[in-house]
N, C-alpha and C positions, 0 to 999 in steps of 0.2 A: 383554449387551454383553461383548466380549472384555476381559480384564484389561489394565491399562496396559502391561505389558511386551510383550504380544502384539499391540498395535495397530500396524498397518503402513499404508503408503500404499494398499495393496490394499484395505483396509477403508474408505478414504475416497473411492474412485473414483466412488461414486454422487454425490458432491458436486462432482466435478471439472467443469471447462469444456472444451469441445472445443479442440483445438489449431488455431490460425489461421496459415496460411502465406502468404508473398508472395515473388515473385521479387526477387533482389538488384538487378535493373535497374529495378524499378518506382520511380517518383519518390516523393518524400516526401509529396506531396499524396495519392497513391494509398494510401500507408500510413495516413495519417490517416483517409481515407474508409473504408478496410477496418476499422480499429479501431472507428469509429463504427457502421458497418453491422452488425458482428458483436458489438458491445458487448464488445469485447476490450480489456483493459488492456495486453496485450502480443501481439506477433506474431513468429513464427519467420521468418527470412530464409533462402531456399534458393537455391542456385546449382548448376546441372547435377545436380540430384537430391540434393544434400547440404545439410544444415542448416549454415549458416555464421555465424549470429548471431541475436540477439534484439533487438527494439525494444520498449521500454516507454514509458509516457507521459512519464517524466522525460527520456528521450532526445529525444523530439519537442519538448518545451518548451525544452530546452537549445538545440537547433539553431534553433528558431523565433526565439529571442532573437538569435542570431548573424546571421540573415538578415532580420531585421525582419518575420517572419511570412510571407515569401515562400518557401514550401517547394518549389515546383515545380522549381527548379533543382538540388535535391539528390536523390540516389538513396538507396534503402533501404540500400545498402552503405555510404553516407557517414555515416549516423546510427545504425547498429546497434552493439550491443555484441558483439564477436566471441567473448568468453569466456563460456561458459554452464556453470553448475553443474546437474547432473542429479540426480534422486532415483531410487532403485530401487523397484520395487513391493514389495520386501521390507524397504525402509528403515523404521525405526521413526519414530514421530512425533518423538521426541527428536532423532534423527539429522537429520531433515528441518529441524527448527528450527535446528539447529547450522549446516546448509548455508546457510539463509536469512540467518542472523546474520553468517556469515563473508563471504558474497558480497554482502550488502546488496540482494539481489534481492527484488522484491515478489511474484514468483511462482516456483514450483518446477516445472520441466518434468519429466514422467514419460514415458519412452519404453520400449517393450517390443517384442521381436521376436515374430513369429508363433509361433515355437517355444516361447515362454514364457520365454525367457532375458531378463533385464533388462539395460539398458545401463548403469545406475548413473552414476558420475562419469567415464566414459570420455572421454579426450581425442581419440580417433580419430574421423575424419569419420563422421557418421551420415547415412544415406540418408533423405531426406524421406519416401519411400514408407512407411517404418516408422512415421512419425507419422501417416500418413493412413489406412492400412488397418486398423489395430487400434482397436476400439472402446474398449479400455482406455487408450489413449494420451490423456492430458489434462494440463491445467495445474492444479495444486493451489495455490490462492491462499493467501497468508499468513493471511488471515482465517479460512479453513476449518481450517487447522492449529492456529491458536490455539484454535478451538472444541473441537478434539479434546483439546488440552492441558487445557482447562477440565474436560472429562470425566475425564481421567486424574488430575487433582489432587484433585477433590472427590467423584468417584464417580458423578456424574450430569450430564446436560446441563442448562444453566441454564433452558431453556424447560420442563423437567419439574418445576420447583420453584416454590413461592410465593416472593415477595420476602423474606419472613422466613426461610424455609429456606435460601435462597441466601445471605443475609447471614450466618447462623450458620455455614454450611459454609465460606464465604469467610474468616471470622475464624479458624476452626480451621486452615485451610490456610495462612493468613498467618503464624500463629505457628509452625507446623511447618516451613515452607519459608523463613521469614524474608524473605518477599517485601516489598519496599518499597511504601509507599503512593504516591499521586500526589505528595504533598508531598515525600517523600524523593527521588523521581525529579526533581522540579523543582529541588531543590538541586543535584543532579548536573548537570543541564542548565545551570543558572546558572553553575556552575564552568567548564564547557566553553565557555560563551559568553564569559565573562570572559577565558579563555585565548586566544580568537580576537581579542581586542582590538576594533578598530573594526568588524570583520565579524561580531562575535558578537551574537546577539539571541535572546531566548526565543521570540518570536512575531512574525510580520508582521501588521500590522493597518492598516486605513485607514478613514476616515469616508465615509459615503455622499455627503455634501456636497462632499468633495474631488474627486469625479468622476474618479478615476484611471482610466486606460485599461487594457485587457487587456495591451497591450504593456508598460506600466510595471509591472504586476503580474508579468509574465513576467521582466522585468529584475530586479526585487527578489528574486523566488524563486530565480533563478539566482545572483545576487550573494551571497545569504546561505544558499544550499543548503537551501531550504525547499520543502516540497511543497504548501503552502497559504497562503492569506491570509485573515484574519478581517476581515469588513466590519462596521463599527460605525455606529450611528445615535445622535445626541444627543437625549435625551428628558429634558426638565426638567433640563438641565445635567449629565445623567449618560449616559455612553456605554453603549448597549445593543447586544448582539450581534444583528445583522440577518441575517447569512448567512456563508457560507464559500465561497471559490473554491479549487478544487484543480486539480492537473494534469489530472485527468480532465475537469473542467468546461471547461478551456481547449481540450483536444483535441476533445471531442465537441460543445461548444456554441459554439465560436468557429472554430477552424481547420477543422474538418470541413465546416462550411457556408459557408466563405468570408467570414466577417465581417472587416472591416478592424480589426485589433487595435489600431491607433493611434487610431481614432475610436470604438470601442466601449467604454463604461464597464464596469467589472467587475460592477456591480450587475445588468447585463443577463444575465450568465451564472452568477451565484452560486447556490448551493443554499441555499434559505431556508426550506423546509418540513421539519418533523420533525427539527430540528437536535438531534443527540445531543451532550450536554456531560457533563463530570464536575467534581467539586469536589476540593479538595486532600485531603479526608479519605477518599476512596474508595480501594479497593485496585486493584492491577493486574488482578486477576481480574475486577473490576467493569468495568474498561476493556475487557478481552477480551470479556466478555459483550455490552457495548454495540456493539463493533465488529462482532461476528457478528450480533447481533440487528437492528442498523440498517443492516448492509451498508456500513460506512464504514471508512476507513483513518486518519482524522484525528479527534481529539476535542479541542475547545477546553476548556481548564481555566478555569472561571469562578469568580469570587469568591462567597462565601456567599450574597449577595443576587442572584446570577446576572447581574451587570452587567459588570464588568471582565473582560476575557480576560487571564489571567495567563500562560498558556503553551499549547502545542499538543502533545498526545501522539499519536504515530503508531504504526502497527502495528510498525514497526521497533524503537521504544522498548520495546514490550511483549515482543517476541521476544528482544531483547538481555538484558532482565532475567530472563526465564524461563530462558535459558541460563545466566546467572550463578547463579541459584538452584540449578540442577542440579549446578553445579560445586562448590558448597559442601558 
């Protein structure tokens, strides 16, 4: 494997996903259908041959709240994010993480011309044909970049080690880079929540028996700027994690198939099998491994007995703290 300093996005292209595009005049319902059909968490919006914006699941959920789930009256141009940060094929993994952290994007678009020259962070209009014709053009997700950081930090990919070997190397890296544990991260998130006053919260959660609707979950997620809701079930007077509802679940399992978000309870669309969780004693490298290994962007932080959900760790949290570690 190439040394850490030499790892670029070119080395990660094998893990990339194809770019998905849609016309700016397509209605938002078509956007949702396209995202579900292509299993894409984001799509490029094009107008007259040029890329003019990007739509991710957060954009869709935000606007679904505003229109009560009726997306057909909105255009792709109405819900897109016009400012896009691009990565270059020669960008290092570190630079790519910095871009994701600064822009708060879930995905990093990589565009290249047929001549081999890269677009980088150019602000000039980019022709959509350049995103279509080149096999190397793809979106590198935050989860994949985190996986490469894991390799750069401890010298091996997590799936190549036993649990004991991974734990020992994580501990060494934790001391060398002074990366915080989940407990440290929770303290910071708690401080930020308190600063927000009434709109501050560590985690959104609901009980199965409360039967809240998808529409209410959307409203709460937008109100508190969260990307997920933990669903709990009372068992012998103790709340147990039953499932998790993310923006992706809302887009693919509700909006894309035309469910009435006001009548559909969140339990019908939640992810409930193979739930990945972490404890307060685990490292952020452990979080990174679980995100890559389980293909998730949200990890509930559970109490030692695995009952109470104390907080939610997202890929953005991990990216932010990795960038802080580099700056020290």
